[in-house]
C-alpha positions as CSV (number, residue, x, y, z in Angstrom):
1,M,8.5,14.7,18.9
2,E,7.1,11.3,19.8
3,R,4.0,12.0,17.7
4,D,6.1,12.8,14.7
5,A,8.1,9.6,15.1
6,N,4.9,7.6,15.3
7,L,3.5,9.3,12.2
8,E,6.6,8.7,10.3
9,A,6.5,5.0,11.3
10,V,2.9,4.8,10.1
11,R,3.9,6.5,6.9
12,A,6.8,4.1,6.4
13,V,4.6,1.1,7.0
14,I,2.0,2.3,4.5
15,R,4.8,2.9,1.9
16,Y,6.4,-0.5,2.3
17,L,3.0,-2.3,2.3
18,L,2.1,-0.5,-0.9
19,L,5.4,-1.4,-2.5
20,V,4.9,-5.1,-1.7
21,L,1.4,-5.0,-3.0
22,I,2.5,-3.3,-6.2
23,L,5.2,-5.9,-6.8
24,L,2.8,-8.8,-6.1
25,Y,0.2,-7.2,-8.3
26,L,2.7,-6.9,-11.2
27,I,4.1,-10.4,-10.8
28,S,0.6,-11.9,-10.6
29,G,-0.4,-9.9,-13.7
30,L,2.6,-11.2,-15.5
31,G,1.8,-14.7,-14.3
32,I,-1.6,-14.4,-16.0
33,T,-0.3,-13.1,-19.3
34,Q,3.2,-14.6,-19.5
35,Y,2.7,-17.8,-17.5
36,Q,5.2,-19.6,-19.7
37,I,8.0,-17.4,-18.2
38,I,6.7,-16.8,-14.7
39,E,5.8,-20.4,-13.8
40,P,9.4,-21.7,-14.2
41,L,10.9,-18.7,-12.5
42,T,8.7,-19.3,-9.4
43,L,9.5,-23.0,-9.6
44,G,5.9,-23.9,-10.3
45,L,4.4,-22.0,-7.3
46,L,2.7,-19.3,-9.4
47,T,0.6,-21.1,-12.0
48,K,-1.7,-19.3,-14.3
49,N,-4.7,-20.2,-12.2
50,M,-3.0,-19.2,-9.0
51,A,-1.8,-15.9,-10.5
52,F,-5.3,-15.0,-11.6
53,K,-6.7,-15.8,-8.1
54,L,-3.9,-13.8,-6.4
55,H,-4.3,-10.8,-8.9
56,D,-8.1,-10.8,-8.2
57,F,-7.6,-11.0,-4.4
58,L,-5.0,-8.2,-4.3
59,L,-7.3,-5.5,-5.9
60,V,-9.0,-4.4,-2.7
61,P,-5.9,-4.3,-0.5
62,F,-4.1,-2.5,-3.3
63,V,-6.8,0.2,-3.6
64,V,-7.0,0.6,0.2
65,M,-3.3,1.1,0.6
66,L,-3.1,3.4,-2.4
67,L,-5.8,5.6,-0.9
68,A,-4.1,5.5,2.5
69,H,-0.9,6.6,0.9
70,V,-2.4,9.4,-1.1
71,L,-4.7,10.7,1.6
72,F,-2.3,10.4,4.6
73,G,-0.5,13.7,3.8
74,P,-3.6,15.9,3.4
75,A,-5.2,14.3,6.4
76,M,-2.2,15.1,8.6
77,R,-2.2,18.7,7.3
78,V,-5.9,19.2,8.2
79,Y,-5.3,17.5,11.6
80,S,-2.3,19.8,12.4
81,R,-4.3,22.9,11.4
82,F,-7.1,21.8,13.6
83,K,-4.8,21.2,16.6
84,K,-3.1,24.5,16.0
85,R,-6.4,26.4,16.1
86,Q,-7.4,24.5,19.3
87,R,-4.1,25.6,21.0
88,Q,-4.6,29.2,19.8
89,Q,-8.2,29.3,21.2
90,Q,-7.0,27.9,24.6
91,Q,-4.5,30.7,25.0
């Protein structure tokens, strides 16, 4: 049961990090294209130049977390099948 709880915790962390990255990616993209609206909403913190840098920087972490999110389920299924076969062979 502890392993399941740990896996669920990892899965939740991946989900929430991906959600934060998606929101930041969208906001920075809007900051590039609609900077007249986003700059006043962020009180001048997200200028067009800063939004472009942030959007450019977030590409790699976004792709990594997206892949982790997509591949976590199949990887756990393969792992559980492998462990199940090992237990069957030991008996």
